[in-house]
N, C-alpha and C positions, 0 to 999 in steps of 0.2 A: 495485413498480413504476414507472418514469417515462413521465408523457405523451410518447409520440414523436412524435405531431403538432407536438406545442409543440415541442417539444426541440429540432427537427431548421429549424423555422423560424427561430430563433438560432443555428443554428448554420453555422459556415462554412464553404467550400467540403474545407478541409484537415481536422476534423474527419470532413467525410460521407467522401471516403475510408479518412480511417483508420475508424472504425466500417465498413464493405462491406469493407477486409482483415482485418479481424477477426473480421465474420460469416462473411466463403471460411475465413478461417484453423480456423474452429471446425465448420465443416461436412468441413472434409480431416479434422482430428479423429477426427470422430464416425465419418467412411466408415472409419480406419482400426480402431479398434476393432473396427468391424462387421466388416471382412477377418478380424480375427486370430478372433474369434468363430465364426465361419464353419468356421475349420479346428480347431476344441478343441470338447468337451467335459462333461456338467457340470459342476462350481461352477466349472470358470475362463471356461467358454462364459457361463456367469450373472456373473460378475465386470465380463467386457470388455462387455455388455451394458449393465449398469451404468453402464460408466464413456462407453460411448455416448449412452446417452440423456442423461447430466449435458452431453456439449457439446453435446449437440440442444439441451437448455435453456439453454445458453448462447449458442447461437446467436440461438436463437427471443430472447435480451436483445435483442441488437442490430438484429434484426427490424426489432425492434418501437420503439428505440430512431432508427433509419432513418424510417421511417413512410415515407411516398408515394415519399422518395428511395432505397427500397434497390435499386433499379435490377435489370437484370438479373443472377441468379445468375450471380457470377466463380469463377476456380478463388483455389485456398488458392497459400501460397508452395511455391517449388521442393521443398524439404525434405518439406512434407508432403506433396507429391503423388507423392513415392519412397516417402515410408513406405505408401503408403496402398495401390501397386500390390505394394511388398513385402509388406505384410501380406497382400493376396490370392495371391500369389506362393507366396512359402515361409512364414511365419505363425511365422519363429522367435522363439529368443530373443534375435537379435539385435534383428530390431524391435522386441520391447521394450524391450531397453536404449536404443534409440535415440529409443522412444518417452519413454525417461524424459526424457532428455534436452530431449524439446520442453517437458516436464510445468517440469522446472526454471526453463525459463527464458520462465516465465510474463511478459508487461508490466502483470499488472493491478494489482501491489502498487503500480506508481507509476501507473495512469492513476488520472485524476482523475474516467472516465466509469463507471467499473468498479465497481463494490457491492465493498466490504469483503467479504459472500459471497461472490460470484466469485472476487476474489483465497485466500479460504480454502483455494475447494472446487480449485483447481489445486496448492492445497503439498499436500490428502489426495489429490487423483490421482497425485499423483508418487509419494507414499508405496505407495497403492493395487499401480502399475504396479511400481515396487522388487521387492514381492513376489511378483506376480508374475514376475519375468524370475530373481530369484532361485529361483524353483521351477528354470523350462528351464536356471538357471544348475549347477543342481545336478544336470540329471539329462543333461549334456550333461559337464560338469566333467571327469573322467576321463579319457575318450577327447579332449576338445578339448587339454585340456593334454599330453598324448603330440603332438598332432599339430603346435599350437605349436614343440613343445621338438621333436621330429623334424626339420618342414620349419625349421627356423630352423637348429637344428644340419647338417643339411646340406647349407645355404644354408655357411653361416661356415666349418664345417671341411671344405667339397670346394673351396671356392675359394679357401681360405689356403691346402690341399696342394698346388693348380693352380698357382696363382703362388707355390708354396716351391718348388716343378723349375722352375718359366718362370727366376727368380731363378738358377737354378742351371746355366745353360746350354744344357736337356738339348735334343732332337729331339722336333718335334711328336708324333710317336709315341711317343715315352714318356710324353707331358706328356698326349695324350690315353688310354694303358694305367692310365696313375695312381690319374685319377678314377673311371675307369671301376671301377680296386679299389679305388678309399677309398670308390664309391658303392654297389658290394655290401655289403665289411667292414664298412663305417658303420650299413649296415640293416640287419642281419643282428643283427650286435652292440646297436641301437638296440631293435631288435624283441625278442631274447632278453634283455634287461634288462627291461626296461619289464612288460617277462609276469609276471618273478622280482619285479621291484617290486609292481605290483598285488598279485600273488597272498599277499605276504607283509603287506601292509599291509594286505588281509580278512582273514587268517589271525588277525590283533594285533587289529581289533577286533571278530571274534568270541570272540578268546581272553577281552576283556577286558568283552562285551555281558552284560549280568543275565540266568543261567540263570530263565526264563519256568518252570520246574517249581520252584520255591523258594514260590513265591507258594502254591502247595497246601499248606503244610506249615503256616501261619499261623493257621486254625482250631485248631490241634493244640497253638499255643505257649501255655504256663503266660502269664495276665495280668500276672502280679506277679513275675515272674523268666523276662526272656528277652533275646537280645541285637539284636531286630529295631532298634531306635534307632541304633546300631552300623551298621547298614549303609546308614544315610543320612548315619552322622557319615563314614562311609568312602566316601560318593560327597560329599563336601564341604558336610554339608550343617552348621549350625551347632547345636551339644549341644540347644537350646529347639526347634529349628526341628526338627531332630532327630526329640526326642521326641514332638514334638506330631503329625510324620505317623506313628511308629509305634502313640503312643494309637487315633489315626483310625483307621488301619486294623486295630486291632483290634476297632476296635466296632465296622467292616461291612466285613468281608475280601475281600468281593469289589464292590468300588468301581468305578464305569465311569471310565475317567482320560479328562477335561476336553482335549478337541480342542488347545487353548494348551499342554498338556501331553505330549502327546501323541507322543512320541521322534521321531530324525529318522533316516533312516535312513542313515549312516553311511558304508554298503556302496552305496549309490547314490552318494554321489557320489565314491566312489575309482572307480567303474564297474569293468569285468572285465576281469581279465586280456588274455584273447583278444580285446577287441577297444580295450585301448588297445596291446597288438601289434602289432596291426594296422596303427593307426592312426601309430603310431609309424615302423612298417618303411615302407608307402606317400610316406609324408610325407617325410621323409629322404629316400628316394631319389628322388622330386620333384625335393628340395631340390635336390639332390645332384648331378642329372641337369643343373638352369642352368647351370653354369663351366663344364659340359665343351660344353655344349652348340654353340656354336661351333667346337669344334674338330671335332665329328661329322659338320659342312657341310659340312668342308673349309676353315674360314678358317685361316688360320696368322697366324702374329707377333702386332705389335701390336694391330690392327685386333681377330684375335680376343679378349685383352688388355683389350679397351675393350667391348667387346660380350659380353664376360663380367660386368667389375666392371658396367656398366649395368644388365642383366638380374637381376643378385643384388640390387644395389643397389632397385632398384621392388618386385624377391622381400620381401626384408626389411620393406620401407615399406609392405608389405600386408601380413603380417603381425602387425606392430606396432598396426598399427591394426586393425588386428581385433581383440588384444587386449583396446585401449581401447577401442573400438565395446561386446562382449560384457559390457565391468569397467561402460560407464556412466559409464564417463572421455572427456576428448577428444583424437580420435584421433589428430590432427600428432603432438601430443608423443611419442608412444608411436612412432610409426612413427619421426618420426631419433634418436629414443630407441635401436630398433634397429636403424638405418644407424649409426648413427654409431660402436655396438660392434663389429658384423659389420666396419667397415672397416677397423675400430682391428685388430680382430683378422688382419684377410688382410695385412693394409698391413705386422705385425708380422715377421708369417710371411714374408714375399718377402724385405723386407729379411735376412732372416737367410738364405732361398735365395739374395742378391744374397750376402753376405760370403760361406759356405761353398762357391760354386763362384769363389769369386771365391783364397779357400785352394786348391780340388782343383787351380785351374786351376794 
C-alpha cells in the first residue's frame, strides 16, 4: 500500500477530485452488494457479502491514498445510487445485470494510480456477478420470455390491426370493436399457445433426461463385458473419455457428484406451463390495450392515432430496454431495435389498409 500522506502532498487538485470520486463509487458499489445480500440467503448471500467486502477494501485504498484530503463523505455517481435503491427495494436479476455492466466499465485498467491487483479484482468481480445473474436469468427466463413476447406481440399486432382498419376508413366504433376483439383473441391464443409450447418442451426434456434408476445396476455389471462406455459416448464423449469414465464408475459405483458437474435443471430454465401461459396472457392483453386506449377514452381521428402510436412506441422501447438490461447488454440499442421492428410492422399494415380501403371504395 502506498504512503497516502506523502502521495497526497504531491497530488494536484484534479487527482484529489478523481480519487474522491472513485472512493465514493466504491462505497456505493459495496452498498449495492450488501443491499442484494440482505434479500438473499445461503450461498448467494455469502458471495454477495464477499463482493461487498472487496469493494470496501478498494474504498480503503483510495481513502488511504487521499490521507488528510479525504474530505467529507461524498455520494457516488447517479447510476450507482440508483443501483443501491434498486438493490434495497427489489434485489432482482435486473439489478445484478446492471451491476455486471457497472463492473465491466471499470476505469482501473487505465488508471495509473490503481494497482494492477485492483484492476484484476474488478475483472473477477464481473465474472462473479455474471454467474449470479445467470442463475437469476435461469430462474425467470421461461416466464420472462413469455412476458416479453406477449407484450411485444400485443403492442405490435393490435397497433397494426387498429391502423389497418383505420386505413380502411371505417368508423371509430368499428376501430374500437376491432381492437378489443384483437386483444381478447390474441391474449387467449398466446396464453394457450405458450402453455402447449412449454408443456411440450418440458415433456421432451423429461424424455431425454437419464433414468436415475439405471445407476443402481452398475454394481452388477460384468467388469469385462458391458456397454457402460457406450452410454457416455451416446451423450457426446469421445471413445477414450467415455471408457475412462466407465472404468472409474465401475471401480467406485457410487462416487459423489462434483459440484462442477452437477446437472443443470433445464426444466427451471423452460419454466412451467401455467406461469408462462398466465404471463403471456396478461402481458399480451396489457400491450394490446395500449393502442386501443385513446379510442376508449373518447379520442377520435388523427389525434387518437397519434396518441396510440406514441404510447406504443414508448412501450416498445421499454420492453426492448428491459431485454437489454436482463441480457447484460446496452439497453438503448435494444430499445431502438424493438421500436423499429414494431413501427415497420404497423406502417405496413396501415398501408395495406389504405390500399384495400381505396379498392373497396
